[in-house]
C-alpha positions in Angstrom: -20.1 15.4 -44.9 -20.1 14.3 -48.6 -23.0 16.4 -49.5 -21.4 19.8 -48.6 -19.4 21.8 -51.0 -15.7 21.3 -49.9 -14.0 23.0 -52.9 -12.9 25.9 -50.8 -10.8 23.5 -48.7 -8.6 22.5 -51.6 -4.9 23.2 -50.8 -5.7 23.9 -47.1 -5.7 20.3 -46.0 -2.4 18.8 -44.9 -0.9 15.7 -46.4 -2.6 13.1 -44.5 -2.9 9.4 -45.5 -6.5 8.5 -45.6 -8.6 5.5 -46.5 -11.0 6.4 -49.2 -14.4 4.6 -48.9 -16.4 4.3 -52.1 -17.9 7.5 -53.3 -16.9 9.5 -50.3 -15.3 12.8 -51.0 -11.6 12.4 -50.1 -11.7 15.9 -48.7 -14.3 14.9 -46.1 -12.2 12.0 -45.1 -9.3 14.2 -44.6 -11.3 16.6 -42.4 -12.3 13.5 -40.3 -8.6 12.6 -40.1 -7.6 16.1 -39.1 -10.2 16.0 -36.4 -8.9 12.8 -35.1 -5.4 14.1 -35.0 -6.5 17.3 -33.2 -8.4 15.3 -30.7 -5.4 13.1 -30.0 -2.8 16.0 -29.8 -4.7 19.0 -28.6 -4.1 20.1 -25.0 -6.2 22.8 -23.5 -4.2 25.6 -21.9 -5.1 28.9 -20.2 -2.8 31.6 -21.4 -4.7 34.7 -20.2 -7.2 35.2 -17.5 -9.7 36.8 -19.9 -12.9 34.8 -19.9 -12.0 32.9 -16.7 -11.7 35.7 -14.1 -14.7 37.9 -13.4 -14.6 40.6 -14.6 -12.4 39.7 -17.7 -9.2 41.5 -17.9 -5.9 41.3 -19.9 -3.9 40.9 -16.8 -4.5 39.5 -13.3 -3.5 41.2 -10.1 -3.7 38.7 -7.3 -3.5 41.4 -4.5 -6.6 43.1 -6.0 -8.6 39.9 -6.5 -11.6 39.7 -4.1 -12.8 36.2 -3.3 -16.6 36.2 -3.9 -18.9 35.1 -1.0 -20.8 31.8 -1.5 -24.0 34.0 -1.9 -22.4 35.8 -4.8 -21.3 32.7 -6.4 -24.7 31.2 -6.1 -26.4 34.3 -7.5 -24.0 34.2 -10.4 -24.8 30.7 -11.3 -28.6 31.3 -11.1 -28.3 34.4 -13.3 -26.0 32.8 -15.9 -26.5 29.2 -17.0 -22.8 29.0 -17.9 -21.8 30.5 -14.5 -20.6 27.3 -13.1 -18.2 26.7 -15.9 -16.8 30.2 -15.5 -16.3 29.5 -11.8 -14.5 26.3 -12.6 -12.2 28.0 -15.0 -11.5 30.7 -12.5 -10.5 28.1 -9.8 -8.4 26.3 -12.3 -6.7 29.5 -13.5 -5.8 30.5 -9.9 -4.3 27.1 -9.3 -2.3 27.0 -12.5 -0.9 30.5 -11.8 0.3 29.3 -8.4 -2.2 31.5 -6.3 -3.0 28.5 -4.1 -4.4 30.3 -1.0 -6.6 32.3 -3.3 -7.6 29.1 -5.2 -8.5 27.3 -2.0 -10.4 30.2 -0.6 -12.4 30.5 -3.8 -13.2 26.8 -3.8 -14.4 26.9 -0.2 -16.8 29.7 -1.2 -17.9 27.5 -4.0 -18.3 24.5 -1.9 -20.3 26.3 0.8 -22.6 27.7 -2.0 -23.1 24.0 -3.0 -24.0 23.1 0.6 -20.9 21.0 1.2 -20.6 20.7 4.8 -17.5 22.0 6.8 -17.3 21.8 10.6 -16.2 25.5 11.0 -15.2 26.3 14.6 -14.5 22.8 15.4 -11.2 22.0 17.1 -11.3 18.3 15.9 -8.7 17.3 13.3 -9.3 15.4 10.1 -10.6 11.8 10.7 -11.4 8.7 8.7 -14.2 8.8 6.3 -16.1 5.5 6.0 -18.5 5.4 3.1 -18.6 1.6 2.5 -21.9 0.0 1.7 -23.8 3.3 2.2 -26.6 4.4 -0.1 -25.1 6.7 -2.6 -27.7 9.0 -4.0 -27.7 12.8 -4.0 -30.5 14.5 -2.1 -33.3 16.4 -3.9 -31.9 19.6 -2.7 -28.5 18.8 -4.1 -30.0 17.9 -7.5 -31.8 21.1 -7.6 -28.7 23.1 -6.9 -26.9 21.9 -10.0 -27.4 19.6 -12.9 -23.7 19.6 -13.8 -22.0 17.7 -11.0 -18.9 17.1 -13.2 -18.1 20.8 -12.9 -18.6 20.7 -9.2 -16.3 17.7 -8.8 -13.7 19.4 -10.9 -13.7 22.5 -8.7 -13.5 20.5 -5.4 -10.6 18.5 -7.0 -8.6 21.5 -7.8 -9.3 22.9 -4.3 -8.0 19.7 -2.7 -4.9 19.9 -4.9 -4.3 23.5 -3.8 -4.8 22.4 -0.2 -2.3 19.5 -0.8 0.3 22.0 -2.2 -0.1 24.3 0.8 0.4 21.4 3.2 3.6 20.4 1.4 5.3 23.8 1.5 8.0 24.4 3.9 7.0 25.3 6.5 3.5 23.7 6.0 0.6 26.1 5.9 -1.8 25.5 8.8 -4.7 27.7 7.9 -6.0 30.2 5.4 -8.6 33.0 5.3 -11.9 32.4 3.7 -15.6 33.2 3.8 -17.3 31.4 6.7 -21.1 31.4 7.4 -22.3 33.4 10.4 -24.5 31.6 13.0 -26.3 34.7 13.9 -27.5 35.6 10.4 -27.4 34.5 6.8 -24.2 36.4 6.1 -20.6 35.5 5.9 -17.5 36.7 7.6 -13.8 36.5 6.4 -11.7 34.6 9.0 -9.0 32.0 9.3 -9.9 28.3 9.0 -7.6 25.3 9.7 -6.7 23.2 6.7 -7.7 20.1 8.7 -11.3 21.5 8.8 -11.3 22.0 5.1 -9.7 18.6 4.4 -12.4 16.8 6.4 -15.2 18.5 4.6 -13.7 17.9 1.1 -13.0 14.2 2.0 -16.5 13.5 3.2 -17.9 15.0 0.0 -15.3 13.4 -2.3 -15.5 9.8 -0.9 -19.3 9.8 -1.5 -18.9 11.2 -5.1 -16.2 8.6 -5.8 -19.0 6.0 -5.2 -21.9 7.7 -7.0 -22.5 5.9 -10.2 -20.5 2.9 -9.1 -22.1 -0.3 -7.8 -25.7 -0.1 -6.8 -27.0 3.4 -6.2 -29.1 2.3 -3.4 -26.9 -0.1 -1.5 -23.5 0.7 -2.7 -21.4 -2.3 -3.7 -23.2 -5.4 -2.8 -23.5 -9.2 -3.5 -19.9 -9.8 -4.6 -19.3 -11.9 -1.5 -21.6 -15.1 -1.5 -21.9 -18.0 0.7 -21.8 -21.7 -0.3 -24.3 -24.2 1.1 -21.6 -25.2 3.5 -21.4 -21.7 4.9 -18.0 -21.0 3.3 -17.6 -17.5 1.8 -16.5 -16.8 -1.7 -16.4 -14.2 -4.4 -18.8 -14.0 -7.3 -16.5 -13.0 -10.2 -19.4 -12.3 -12.4 -20.5 -9.6 -10.1 -16.9 -8.4 -9.8 -16.5 -8.1 -13.6 -19.8 -6.0 -13.7 -18.4 -3.3 -11.4 -17.0 0.0 -12.7 -15.6 0.8 -9.2 -15.7 4.6 -9.7 -16.7 7.0 -12.5 -14.7 9.8 -10.9 -11.0 8.6 -11.3 -9.4 12.0 -10.8 -11.4 12.8 -7.7 -10.5 9.3 -6.1 -6.8 9.8 -6.9 -6.8 13.4 -5.3 -8.9 12.3 -2.3 -6.5 9.3 -1.7 -3.6 11.7 -1.9 -5.2 14.1 0.6 -6.1 11.3 3.0 -2.6 10.0 2.8 -1.2 13.6 3.6 -3.3 13.7 6.8 -2.4 10.2 7.8 -6.0 8.8 7.3 -4.7 5.5 6.2 -8.0 3.5 5.7 -9.6 6.4 3.7 -6.5 6.6 1.5 -6.4 2.9 0.9 -10.1 2.9 -0.1 -9.7 5.9 -2.5 -6.6 4.6 -4.2 -7.8 1.1 -4.4 -11.0 2.2 -6.3 -8.8 4.2 -8.6 -6.5 1.3 -9.3 -9.4 -1.1 -9.8 -10.7 1.2 -12.4 -7.6 2.5 -14.1 -5.1 -0.3 -13.8 -1.6 -0.4 -12.4 0.0 3.1 -12.1 3.2 3.0 -10.2 2.9 6.3 -8.3 -0.5 5.1 -6.9 0.8 1.6 -6.2 3.7 3.1 -4.2 1.3 5.3 -2.1 -0.9 2.2 -1.6 2.1 0.2 -0.2 3.0 3.0 2.2 -0.7 3.3 3.4 -1.0 -0.4 3.9 2.1 -0.6 5.9 1.2 2.4 8.1 -2.3 1.1 8.5 -1.1 -2.2 9.7 1.2 -0.5 12.3 -1.9 1.3 13.6 -4.0 -1.8 14.2 -4.2 -3.5 17.6 -2.3 -6.7 18.3 -5.5 -8.7 18.3 -5.7 -8.3 14.4 -2.5 -10.3 13.7 -4.0 -12.0 10.6 -5.1 -8.7 9.3 -1.8 -7.2 9.8 -0.2 -10.2 7.8 -2.7 -9.6 5.0 -1.9 -6.0 4.8 1.8 -6.7 4.7 1.3 -9.2 1.9 -0.6 -6.7 -0.2 1.9 -3.9 0.4 4.8 -6.1 -0.7 2.8 -7.0 -3.9 2.1 -3.4 -4.5 5.8 -2.6 -4.5 6.6 -5.4 -6.9 3.7 -4.1 -9.2 5.0 -0.6 -9.0 8.6 -1.7 -9.9 7.2 -3.5 -12.9 5.0 -0.7 -14.1 7.5 2.2 -13.6 9.1 3.5 -16.9 12.7 2.7 -17.4 14.0 6.1 -16.9 12.5 6.3 -13.5 13.5 2.9 -12.3 16.7 4.3 -10.5 14.7 7.0 -8.7 12.0 4.5 -7.5 14.6 1.8 -6.5 16.5 4.5 -4.6 13.2 5.5 -2.9 12.3 2.0 -1.9 15.5 0.0 -1.5 18.0 2.7 -0.3 16.1 5.4 1.3 13.3 3.2 2.8 10.7 5.9 2.2 7.8 3.4 1.3 8.1 0.3 3.4 10.2 -0.6 6.4 13.9 -1.0 6.3 13.5 -4.3 8.2 11.7 -5.8 5.1 14.4 -4.8 2.9 17.3 -6.0 5.1 15.6 -9.3 5.6 15.0 -9.9 1.8 18.6 -9.1 1.1 19.9 -12.0 3.3 21.2 -14.8 1.2 19.4 -17.5 3.1 16.1 -15.6 3.4 12.9 -17.5 2.4 9.6 -15.8 2.5 6.6 -17.8 3.6 3.2 -17.1 2.4 1.0 -16.8 5.4 -2.1 -17.7 3.5 -3.1 -20.7 1.5 -4.8 -18.8 -1.2 -6.4 -15.5 -2.1 -9.7 -16.2 -0.5 -8.0 -17.0 2.8 -6.1 -13.7 2.6 -9.4 -11.9 1.8 -11.8 -13.4 4.4 -9.3 -14.3 7.2 -7.3 -11.1 6.8 -8.6 -8.1 5.1 -12.2 -8.7 6.0 -11.7 -9.8 9.5 -13.3 -7.5 12.2 -11.5 -4.7 13.8 -13.7 -3.3 16.4 -17.2 -2.7 14.8 -16.1 -2.8 11.2 -14.0 -4.8 8.9 -10.2 -3.9 8.5 -11.0 -2.6 5.0 -14.4 -2.2 3.4 -15.7 -5.3 1.8 -15.6 -4.0 -1.8 -12.1 -2.6 -1.2 -10.8 -6.0 0.0 -12.4 -7.6 -3.1 -10.8 -5.1 -5.4 -7.4 -5.5 -3.8 -7.5 -9.2 -4.0 -9.4 -10.0 -7.2 -8.9 -7.0 -9.4 -5.8 -4.7 -8.8 -3.3 -7.5 -9.4 -5.4 -9.7 -11.6 -3.9 -8.4 -14.9 -0.4 -9.3 -13.8 0.2 -12.7 -12.3 -2.1 -12.3 -9.2 -1.6 -10.9 -5.8 0.2 -13.9 -4.2 2.5 -14.3 -7.1 3.5 -10.7 -6.9 4.1 -11.2 -3.1 6.4 -14.2 -3.8 8.6 -12.1 -6.1 9.4 -9.5 -3.4 12.7 -10.9 -2.2 13.9 -11.5 -5.7 13.0 -7.8 -6.8 14.7 -6.3 -3.7 18.0 -8.3 -4.4 17.9 -7.4 -8.1 17.3 -3.7 -7.5 19.9 -3.4 -4.9 22.5 -5.0 -7.2 21.4 -2.7 -10.0 21.6 0.4 -7.8 25.2 -0.5 -6.9 26.2 -1.3 -10.5 24.4 1.7 -12.0 22.9 -0.4 -14.7 22.9 1.6 -18.0 19.8 -0.4 -19.3 17.6 1.8 -17.1 18.8 4.9 -19.0 16.7 3.8 -22.1 13.6 5.9 -22.5 11.3 3.2 -24.0 8.2 3.8 -21.8 5.8 6.7 -21.8 5.6 8.5 -18.4 2.2 9.6 -17.4 3.5 13.0 -16.1 1.3 15.7 -17.6 1.5 19.5 -17.3 -1.4 22.0 -17.3 -4.9 21.5 -16.4 -6.4 18.1 -15.4 -10.0 17.4 -15.4 -11.4 14.7 -13.1 -14.0 14.0 -15.8 -11.4 13.0 -18.4 -8.5 11.7 -16.3 
């Protein structure tokens, strides 16, 4: 930048402390400092629909908006190389403005135009999605449809969040109207579709995309579990440290939330675990994980007692980790949710931990025993959790604190302390000394 004439900028640059380097023009350093400040502080917002809704207009009338058919969206993308970006912003605008049914219908059209499969006409509800150890490569046809899969994942993500919002309304929405392919010809017809059908299609797509780019592209996650010469299984920590777990954090988070909403416990555990392994301890996700683990344990057969014990251990550790990670100003809220309202884990666990003479026994000798004898024992034709998810839970998610079993051992102590603080209304929790990760406005699954 030093070779350019910057004299016109004199007086326009703010008072910014800079570090001058040799002969570098100080105004160039100021420009760089301004850029860094803007990059740190700027938040993109959509104020008007112009440029995001086709055709552009100064105002937006939801009643007059016509959801394009999949064929129309595909034709637009082929005719305009920035068409997919415009469609992404349209979906985001509909979501931000609260037009959730329109947003979801628009995203369904987009998804169908991208050959994302939905079981239209099927009466079967949403079911578990198992993508563990599968080959995670996009087909040639998919690669030819688009070279910008970040945009595609963003659009699907906002559609799933719109679906979640509709499910959480009172009373919950059961179906929406959208464009559905006709079996008789290549056309589409506008009809009602159950949210369960849409959730299943979105989850099948998302759980694959969460893994694309993570682990080995041909064999998924592999070679982390090794066998010693005596046949004993162990974990190769060098291989664990090489994993990036997921390159689509936002999509993993939304997919986990959607699976949780539909009671797909194993899928929710998988998605949220990959998110936590990549992004670290986030108290909301840890709370969701604790609830999923508990509910999943309740659904297992009585023949998997060691698996149930392992899931309970991880659930209690997740609660402790969440209580450690939550900002102070949210501690009362979270303590109320866990200890008083019993919305996350069973009341029996809380009541037992509050007994003065209660001592909690660790049912496993070490983390490897918990992993191989518990989480990875067979339940039917598959392991209780996917192999890589078990490794992530035991060796990664709690590794930056004091370890999974150490967190589990703290559970009774934390329950007693938080019950006491709830009763005494400890003013220490009113301090706002921690940044909360709440964020308003748009969220990109590429940057979350």
